[in-house]
C-alpha positions, 0 to 999 in steps of 0.5 A: 453446503458440504464439501465434495468427498475428495476436497482438501480439508480446509483449516478452521479459519477458512470455513464459511468463506468462499472456496479458494479452489472454485472462485474466491474473490478479492472483495473488501472486508474491513478488519474484524475484532482481534485482527492485526494491522500496521501503519502501512496502508498497502499491507492493510489493504492487502489483508482487507482484500485477501491478497495474502496466501498461506501455503498448506499441505493437506491430506489430498487424493493420490492424484494431488498428493505432495502438491502445495495448495494455496488457500486464502488467509483469514485476512487477520494479518497474523503470522505473515511470512515475507513470501506472503508479502511478495505474492501479495505485492505482485497480485494486489499492486502489480509490483515486479517479482524482484522489487517485491522480494527486495521490499519484503525481505529487507523489511524482515532484515530491518525488523531483525525477524526470521519467522512469521510476524503479525502485521502490527510488528511491522509498525515498530517505531524507527525500524521501517516505520518513521515519523513525519507520515503524510497521514499518521501522527508521529509515534509518542515518546516511549512507545514501541509501535507507531499509531495505526489509525489515520489522522483524517485532518492530515488526509484532508490537508493532503487532498488539498495538496492535489493541485492538478485538475484534469478531464479524462475519459473513464469507462461506462457500463457500455464497453464501447462508450466512455464519459468525461470526468474531472479529476484531481491529481496528486503530482510529484511536486505536490508530494514534495510540498506535503513532505516539507510541511510534515517534516517541519511538524515532526522530529528530524528524519535520518537519511534512511527513513527520509528515503523510505518516506519518499519511496512509499509514495513513489510506489503508489504514484507508479501504481495509479499513475495517470497521464495527460498531455499536461500533467502526470499524477495519481488520482486523489479520489483513489488515493483518499479511498486507499489511505482513508479506508484501506480499500481498493477502488471498485473493480480496479486491477493492476494494469502495469508492472511497477519496478524498483528503478522507476520507483527510485526515479520517482523518489528522486523527483520527490527529493528534488521537489522538496529541496527546491521548496526548502531553497525557495523558503530559505531565500529572503524576499526582497522588497521592490 
């Protein structure tokens, strides 16, 4: 199909994709050969679903001259700017503008980068990346960049950490009907237990990277927060899909804003949970 006569010229890497003006969607597409990815499932998922945008100036008809047209990136994870990350975090996960700006630009500062990067560069070891990941191997000695591949065994262990089983109402094909479904939820206490386990298996984290490790999980606990009368947590089936396949749940869209201060509060909850577990483990067991 040919483009309309006055349609903006598309870059070569956009040819054959859904038109960014007339109804492009965020369908999942796994990374292709030559694509760049990082150890961060949040960024990889954004790339896999086309949530990174590239502002380009095209040769436009007079009525649109000098206006910016946003087209979808080729999802290859290359030459990414911090502002693309900001827009992606807001659109994909519902993070607030201020929080998205903070996360993105602090990452560039820590990486000591001033221009576009490929996603793999964000995995530079001990920059924002760290050991004791819940689902990645530690970076081997002497390596500059962290492993990108998920460790399925670590993911399976994390799934077993989800201690809360709840029954919730979920939508059906009929908008007026719901059905009950049993779900496993990962709670803050569960994350605390998982962090203690992984930190025992890994080199010690300094305070900066320990805070990053807690904050990463605190963000997604907020994005997919599920509340019942008894417990608050994150759906483990969604979390496993996101971590294991770097894919969003089918049909899911952000339903709430996730900001910095509520994320800091959750991260503090994770820290307190880990401290309580370590204190309990250090307490001698007295015989009765």
